[in-house]
C-alpha positions as CSV (number, residue, x, y, z in Angstrom):
1,M,264.9,-22.1,-142.5
2,Q,267.0,-21.9,-139.3
3,T,264.0,-20.8,-137.2
4,Q,261.9,-23.6,-138.5
5,L,264.6,-26.1,-137.6
6,G,264.8,-24.6,-134.2
7,E,261.1,-24.9,-133.7
8,I,261.2,-28.6,-134.9
9,R,264.1,-29.2,-132.5
10,K,262.2,-27.6,-129.6
11,A,259.1,-29.7,-130.4
12,L,261.1,-32.9,-130.6
13,T,262.7,-32.1,-127.2
14,N,259.3,-31.6,-125.7
15,I,258.0,-34.9,-127.1
16,N,261.1,-36.7,-125.8
17,G,260.6,-35.2,-122.3
18,N,256.9,-36.3,-122.3
19,L,257.8,-39.8,-123.5
20,D,260.4,-40.1,-120.8
21,S,258.1,-39.1,-118.0
22,G,255.2,-41.2,-119.4
23,L,257.1,-44.4,-120.2
24,R,259.9,-44.4,-117.6
25,G,258.1,-42.4,-115.0
26,P,259.9,-41.8,-111.7
27,G,262.5,-44.6,-112.0
28,L,265.6,-45.1,-109.9
29,S,267.9,-43.2,-112.2
30,F,265.6,-40.7,-113.7
31,G,264.4,-37.3,-112.5
32,Y,264.5,-36.3,-108.9
33,I,264.9,-39.9,-107.6
34,G,268.1,-40.2,-109.6
35,E,269.4,-36.9,-108.1
36,I,268.4,-38.1,-104.6
37,R,270.3,-41.4,-105.1
38,E,273.4,-39.5,-106.2
39,R,273.4,-37.5,-103.0
40,F,272.8,-40.7,-101.0
41,T,275.8,-42.3,-102.7
42,I,278.0,-39.3,-101.9
43,H,277.0,-39.6,-98.3
44,L,277.4,-43.4,-98.3
45,R,281.0,-43.1,-99.6
46,S,281.9,-40.4,-97.1
47,A,280.1,-41.7,-93.9
48,G,280.0,-45.4,-94.7
49,K,276.2,-45.5,-94.3
50,F,273.1,-44.2,-95.9
51,P,271.9,-40.8,-94.5
52,D,269.2,-40.7,-91.8
53,L,267.6,-37.5,-93.2
54,M,267.3,-35.3,-96.2
55,E,265.2,-32.3,-96.9
56,I,263.3,-32.0,-100.2
57,G,260.7,-29.8,-101.9
58,T,257.3,-30.8,-103.1
59,A,258.3,-31.8,-106.6
60,P,260.8,-34.5,-105.4
61,F,258.2,-35.6,-102.8
62,Y,255.6,-36.2,-105.6
63,D,258.2,-38.2,-107.6
64,V,259.1,-40.3,-104.6
65,Y,255.4,-40.8,-103.8
66,D,254.6,-41.7,-107.5
67,W,257.6,-44.1,-107.5
68,H,256.1,-46.0,-104.6
69,I,252.7,-46.2,-106.4
70,R,254.2,-47.3,-109.7
71,H,256.3,-50.1,-108.1
72,N,253.7,-51.2,-105.6
73,Q,255.9,-50.3,-102.6
74,Q,254.5,-49.5,-99.2
75,I,254.3,-45.8,-98.5
76,Q,255.5,-44.7,-95.1
77,I,254.7,-41.1,-94.3
78,I,255.1,-39.7,-90.8
79,R,254.1,-36.4,-89.3
80,I,257.1,-34.8,-87.6
81,S,255.2,-31.7,-86.3
82,E,252.0,-29.8,-87.1
83,Q,253.5,-28.5,-90.4
84,R,256.2,-31.0,-91.2
85,F,256.1,-34.5,-92.5
86,A,258.5,-37.0,-94.1
87,I,258.3,-39.9,-96.5
88,Q,260.6,-43.0,-96.1
89,F,262.7,-43.7,-99.2
90,M,265.2,-46.5,-99.0
91,F,266.9,-46.0,-95.5
92,T,266.3,-42.3,-95.3
93,Q,263.5,-40.1,-94.1
94,L,262.8,-37.4,-96.7
95,I,261.5,-34.3,-94.9
96,V,259.2,-32.2,-97.1
97,R,260.1,-28.5,-96.9
98,W,257.0,-27.0,-98.5
99,E,258.2,-23.4,-97.9
100,Q,261.3,-24.0,-100.1
101,D,261.4,-24.0,-103.9
102,A,259.3,-26.9,-105.3
103,R,262.5,-28.4,-106.8
104,Y,264.5,-28.1,-103.6
105,L,267.0,-30.9,-102.8
106,G,269.0,-30.5,-99.6
107,Q,272.1,-32.2,-98.5
108,P,271.6,-35.6,-96.7
109,Y,272.7,-35.8,-93.1
110,D,272.6,-38.0,-90.0
111,R,270.8,-37.4,-86.7
112,G,272.7,-35.9,-83.9
C-alpha cells in the first residue's frame, strides 16, 4: 500500500511539474528567471543598482530566451568573443558559460 501511494505521489509531482512548465512557462518568478531575479535583487540592495553582468549556464539561457519569445520581447544577443555570447535581460548582460554545468548561475557583478 505504501509503495503504491509513493508511486502515485511521484506521478502527481511529475504531472504538476509538467503543468507548471507548460502553463506558466518561463515567467518572472518561476524557474531560472525567478532565481536570476533574486540574485539581481540582492545586488540591487547592496549596490543600489542592477548588476552589469552575470554568468549563466545553457539551461537558464534557454529559459531567458523562451521568456522573450513568450512575451514578445526583443531579443538582444551579442557576441563577446569567438566562443562567448550574452543575452540582455532587464538591465543586465547574461554571459553564457557553455563549459559550466547547464544549470549554472553565477553571482551578478559590475564592470570594472
